[in-house]
PLY file of the C-alpha trace (Angstrom):
ply
format ascii 1.0
element vertex 312
property float x
property float y
property float z
element edge 311
property int vertex1
property int vertex2
end_header
0.00 0.00 0.00
1.39 3.42 -0.95
1.89 6.15 1.64
-0.97 8.15 0.11
-3.33 5.17 0.21
-2.36 4.50 3.83
-3.14 8.13 4.76
-6.51 7.88 3.03
-7.35 4.58 4.74
-6.46 5.85 8.21
-8.43 9.09 7.84
-11.47 7.42 6.28
-11.49 4.81 9.06
-11.58 7.62 11.63
-14.39 9.31 9.69
-16.43 6.10 9.59
-16.13 5.72 13.36
-17.65 9.22 13.67
-20.54 8.28 11.38
-19.26 9.73 8.10
-19.01 7.21 5.29
-17.48 8.30 2.00
-16.52 6.52 -1.21
-12.86 5.54 -0.86
-12.28 5.72 -4.62
-13.28 9.40 -4.60
-10.72 10.36 -1.94
-7.81 12.70 -2.70
-5.07 13.76 -0.29
-3.97 17.36 0.15
-0.76 17.62 2.20
-0.08 21.34 1.67
-1.57 22.44 5.00
0.89 23.13 7.80
-1.48 22.10 10.59
-3.65 19.38 9.04
-3.54 16.51 6.60
-6.67 16.81 4.48
-8.66 14.34 2.42
-11.34 15.42 -0.05
-13.97 12.75 -0.66
-17.61 12.27 -1.65
-20.47 10.42 0.00
-22.62 7.95 -1.92
-25.08 10.73 -2.78
-22.29 12.87 -4.27
-21.82 15.40 -1.45
-18.19 16.58 -1.24
-16.51 16.63 2.18
-13.26 17.88 3.67
-11.80 15.57 6.30
-8.85 16.93 8.29
-6.44 15.19 10.66
-4.21 17.25 13.00
-0.48 17.01 12.27
0.60 17.99 15.80
-0.83 17.94 19.32
-0.87 21.76 19.60
-3.28 21.90 16.66
-6.02 20.17 18.68
-6.27 23.10 21.10
-6.28 25.66 18.29
-9.01 23.68 16.49
-11.26 23.88 19.55
-10.75 27.63 19.53
-11.44 27.86 15.79
-14.78 26.17 16.31
-15.81 29.00 18.65
-14.80 31.57 16.04
-16.79 29.83 13.30
-19.94 29.78 15.42
-19.68 33.54 15.94
-18.92 34.66 12.39
-21.24 32.38 10.40
-24.47 34.39 10.90
-22.89 37.73 10.03
-20.95 37.09 6.82
-22.25 37.35 3.23
-20.06 34.35 2.32
-19.84 30.77 3.56
-17.54 29.41 6.25
-16.89 25.75 7.12
-19.73 24.02 8.97
-17.92 21.55 11.19
-20.24 18.52 11.45
-17.54 16.42 13.14
-15.00 17.83 15.59
-12.94 15.46 17.73
-9.29 15.53 18.82
-8.55 13.10 15.96
-10.68 14.50 13.18
-12.56 17.49 11.75
-15.00 17.08 8.87
-17.35 19.42 7.03
-19.10 19.72 3.66
-16.74 21.27 1.14
-17.51 24.89 0.29
-18.55 25.53 -3.30
-15.86 27.15 -5.45
-12.06 27.00 -5.33
-9.39 28.84 -3.34
-8.13 31.91 -5.21
-4.71 30.26 -5.05
-3.12 27.17 -3.55
0.35 26.90 -2.08
2.82 24.99 -4.24
5.12 23.43 -1.60
7.88 22.64 -4.08
8.03 26.10 -5.66
7.18 27.78 -2.31
4.75 29.98 -4.19
1.11 30.21 -5.22
-0.67 28.42 -8.06
-3.35 30.97 -8.97
-6.97 30.54 -10.04
-7.37 34.27 -10.59
-4.89 36.66 -12.20
-2.82 38.23 -9.39
-1.70 41.01 -11.74
-5.29 41.97 -12.54
-7.71 40.46 -10.01
-11.35 40.66 -11.14
-13.42 43.59 -9.91
-15.91 41.05 -8.53
-13.13 39.58 -6.39
-12.05 42.91 -4.93
-15.58 44.16 -4.26
-16.89 40.94 -2.70
-13.77 40.54 -0.56
-14.08 44.12 0.69
-17.75 43.59 1.55
-16.89 40.38 3.41
-14.15 42.09 5.43
-16.48 44.97 6.29
-19.12 42.53 7.54
-16.51 40.69 9.59
-15.03 43.85 11.07
-18.53 45.02 11.97
-19.24 42.11 14.37
-19.77 43.42 17.91
-16.66 42.62 20.02
-18.95 41.95 22.98
-20.50 39.02 21.08
-17.04 37.64 20.41
-15.96 37.97 24.02
-19.09 36.23 25.29
-18.39 33.31 22.95
-14.82 32.89 24.22
-13.07 34.56 21.29
-9.91 36.52 22.10
-10.41 40.27 22.43
-7.41 42.61 22.28
-7.71 46.33 22.75
-5.45 48.57 20.61
-2.94 48.96 23.44
-2.89 45.17 23.93
-2.09 44.64 20.23
0.98 46.87 20.39
2.19 45.47 23.69
1.88 41.84 22.57
3.62 42.57 19.29
6.43 44.38 21.12
6.84 41.41 23.49
6.98 39.02 20.53
9.60 41.17 18.83
11.70 41.03 21.99
11.37 37.24 22.12
12.25 36.83 18.46
15.30 39.06 18.86
16.42 37.05 21.90
15.97 33.65 20.22
16.90 34.35 16.60
18.39 37.83 16.40
17.19 40.60 14.08
19.05 42.79 11.62
19.65 46.26 13.05
17.83 48.08 10.23
14.73 45.91 10.61
14.76 46.26 14.38
14.98 50.06 14.17
12.12 50.11 11.65
9.93 48.08 13.99
10.69 50.27 16.98
10.00 53.53 15.12
6.65 52.17 13.95
5.67 50.90 17.41
6.46 54.27 18.97
4.48 56.41 16.49
0.81 56.69 17.50
-0.34 58.09 14.15
0.15 54.73 12.41
-2.09 52.79 14.74
-5.90 52.36 14.64
-7.84 53.75 17.60
-10.16 50.72 17.54
-10.08 46.92 17.37
-12.20 44.79 15.02
-13.14 41.15 14.60
-10.52 39.88 12.14
-9.80 36.69 10.22
-6.10 37.07 10.94
-4.71 34.92 8.09
-6.49 36.13 4.98
-4.16 34.81 2.31
-5.40 33.70 -1.15
-5.50 30.03 -0.16
-8.16 30.84 2.43
-10.36 32.86 0.04
-12.82 30.72 -1.96
-14.08 32.11 -5.27
-16.54 31.12 -7.99
-15.83 30.94 -11.74
-16.17 34.74 -12.03
-13.71 35.40 -9.22
-16.40 36.49 -6.75
-15.64 35.51 -3.16
-18.01 32.81 -1.93
-16.29 31.57 1.21
-13.48 32.04 3.74
-11.48 29.17 5.23
-9.17 28.54 8.21
-10.24 30.72 11.12
-7.61 29.64 13.64
-6.28 33.19 13.98
-9.71 34.83 14.26
-9.96 37.35 17.10
-10.78 40.94 17.91
-7.58 42.87 17.20
-5.93 45.16 14.64
-8.17 45.49 11.53
-5.09 46.12 9.35
-4.10 42.48 9.87
-6.65 41.44 7.26
-4.86 43.46 4.57
-1.19 42.57 5.05
-1.07 39.33 3.04
-3.22 40.96 0.37
-0.63 43.72 0.09
2.12 41.09 -0.25
0.20 39.20 -2.95
-1.27 42.07 -4.98
1.11 44.97 -4.34
0.50 48.62 -3.53
-1.96 49.27 -6.35
-3.93 46.15 -5.41
-4.06 47.33 -1.81
-5.25 50.78 -2.91
-8.14 49.21 -4.82
-9.16 46.99 -1.92
-9.02 49.84 0.60
-11.15 52.01 -1.69
-13.80 49.27 -1.90
-13.54 48.65 1.86
-14.23 52.31 2.60
-17.02 52.40 -0.01
-18.69 49.39 1.66
-18.67 51.12 5.04
-15.36 49.98 6.52
-13.80 52.19 9.20
-10.47 53.69 8.11
-7.95 56.12 9.64
-5.49 58.57 8.02
-2.38 56.36 8.05
-4.11 53.00 7.55
-2.22 52.19 4.34
1.14 53.12 5.88
0.32 51.00 8.90
-0.49 47.98 6.70
2.88 48.36 4.95
4.71 48.48 8.30
2.67 45.56 9.63
3.84 43.55 6.63
7.43 44.54 7.41
6.88 42.90 10.81
5.65 39.65 9.23
8.97 37.91 10.06
7.83 38.02 13.69
4.86 35.76 12.85
7.08 33.40 10.86
9.50 33.14 13.78
6.75 32.59 16.35
5.26 29.83 14.18
8.72 28.26 13.80
9.11 28.20 17.59
5.64 26.73 18.11
5.81 24.09 15.38
9.49 23.19 15.51
9.51 22.84 11.73
13.09 23.31 10.54
12.11 24.82 7.21
10.29 27.59 9.06
13.24 28.13 11.38
15.38 28.70 8.28
12.70 30.90 6.73
12.48 32.95 9.94
16.23 33.54 10.06
16.28 34.60 6.42
13.38 37.03 6.84
14.98 38.45 9.99
18.26 39.00 8.17
20.41 36.78 10.42
22.27 33.49 10.24
21.99 30.46 12.53
24.21 32.19 15.10
22.03 35.31 15.20
24.62 37.32 13.30
23.43 39.87 10.79
23.68 38.72 7.18
25.65 40.93 4.76
23.46 43.06 2.48
22.60 41.41 -0.80
24.08 42.92 -3.94
0 1
1 2
2 3
3 4
4 5
5 6
6 7
7 8
8 9
9 10
10 11
11 12
12 13
13 14
14 15
15 16
16 17
17 18
18 19
19 20
20 21
21 22
22 23
23 24
24 25
25 26
26 27
27 28
28 29
29 30
30 31
31 32
32 33
33 34
34 35
35 36
36 37
37 38
38 39
39 40
40 41
41 42
42 43
43 44
44 45
45 46
46 47
47 48
48 49
49 50
50 51
51 52
52 53
53 54
54 55
55 56
56 57
57 58
58 59
59 60
60 61
61 62
62 63
63 64
64 65
65 66
66 67
67 68
68 69
69 70
70 71
71 72
72 73
73 74
74 75
75 76
76 77
77 78
78 79
79 80
80 81
81 82
82 83
83 84
84 85
85 86
86 87
87 88
88 89
89 90
90 91
91 92
92 93
93 94
94 95
95 96
96 97
97 98
98 99
99 100
100 101
101 102
102 103
103 104
104 105
105 106
106 107
107 108
108 109
109 110
110 111
111 112
112 113
113 114
114 115
115 116
116 117
117 118
118 119
119 120
120 121
121 122
122 123
123 124
124 125
125 126
126 127
127 128
128 129
129 130
130 131
131 132
132 133
133 134
134 135
135 136
136 137
137 138
138 139
139 140
140 141
141 142
142 143
143 144
144 145
145 146
146 147
147 148
148 149
149 150
150 151
151 152
152 153
153 154
154 155
155 156
156 157
157 158
158 159
159 160
160 161
161 162
162 163
163 164
164 165
165 166
166 167
167 168
168 169
169 170
170 171
171 172
172 173
173 174
174 175
175 176
176 177
177 178
178 179
179 180
180 181
181 182
182 183
183 184
184 185
185 186
186 187
187 188
188 189
189 190
190 191
191 192
192 193
193 194
194 195
195 196
196 197
197 198
198 199
199 200
200 201
201 202
202 203
203 204
204 205
205 206
206 207
207 208
208 209
209 210
210 211
211 212
212 213
213 214
214 215
215 216
216 217
217 218
218 219
219 220
220 221
221 222
222 223
223 224
224 225
225 226
226 227
227 228
228 229
229 230
230 231
231 232
232 233
233 234
234 235
235 236
236 237
237 238
238 239
239 240
240 241
241 242
242 243
243 244
244 245
245 246
246 247
247 248
248 249
249 250
250 251
251 252
252 253
253 254
254 255
255 256
256 257
257 258
258 259
259 260
260 261
261 262
262 263
263 264
264 265
265 266
266 267
267 268
268 269
269 270
270 271
271 272
272 273
273 274
274 275
275 276
276 277
277 278
278 279
279 280
280 281
281 282
282 283
283 284
284 285
285 286
286 287
287 288
288 289
289 290
290 291
291 292
292 293
293 294
294 295
295 296
296 297
297 298
298 299
299 300
300 301
301 302
302 303
303 304
304 305
305 306
306 307
307 308
308 309
309 310
310 311
């Protein structure tokens, strides 16, 4: 039996024990997720399901938290989110959302394989994504807090980020220019939003489901959902679509009723410059060596914490 067939058999056996029976011949493995192994399969009546198995023990706790987030956001969004019908420490399963992710991660190329054109994303994509973010950011933080979702006030966001920067510098090291950039940004009040919003927290193209016209129909992977800095939902978009793409999304966000502030765009750019902090924290949590290497590279240091020479 091949490794892939063994993965499928083990996951489908777990699903059957939880009352979900699918056609084994329809099953396909997706190993691109960092936290879960996933199998896509259909039931006898043709309904498509996603069946996920945690890769590490720490994922089980984060999955329990994600379930709380999903229960809060589902009634308020104009797009679909996963409806977890099965949730155990060994397995999560839900009907597959209609549509396809805007892009999927190619683990070999360490890049995206796109469904839409990243150089010219459809207007329907930008508008529907903006409307979805506005709906999400408009959820009452009190509802989130009552449901057990993390709530961070603006001062908390800055303090936690500063503490993480200190930890990353202690463990990995940080290039002096990057460190000074972070500290200048942290110290300048005008960058920062005066409010917190309910955010997705990891809104990269692989988590945005679209239809054949590029319109957003669903949002996946809510592990990082919380009430925090609303700019967090624009940083990966800025990385993927560039400054002009960000300008278009922010214009649609404001048009749809999103709350902005004078230096919001500048803040998003600086937040993206701090993205190495998130990579490093994930590397520490997961222990994955490839992310340790990625963290060092993005921080501008070698394995000894020494600053790398500038690239020509």
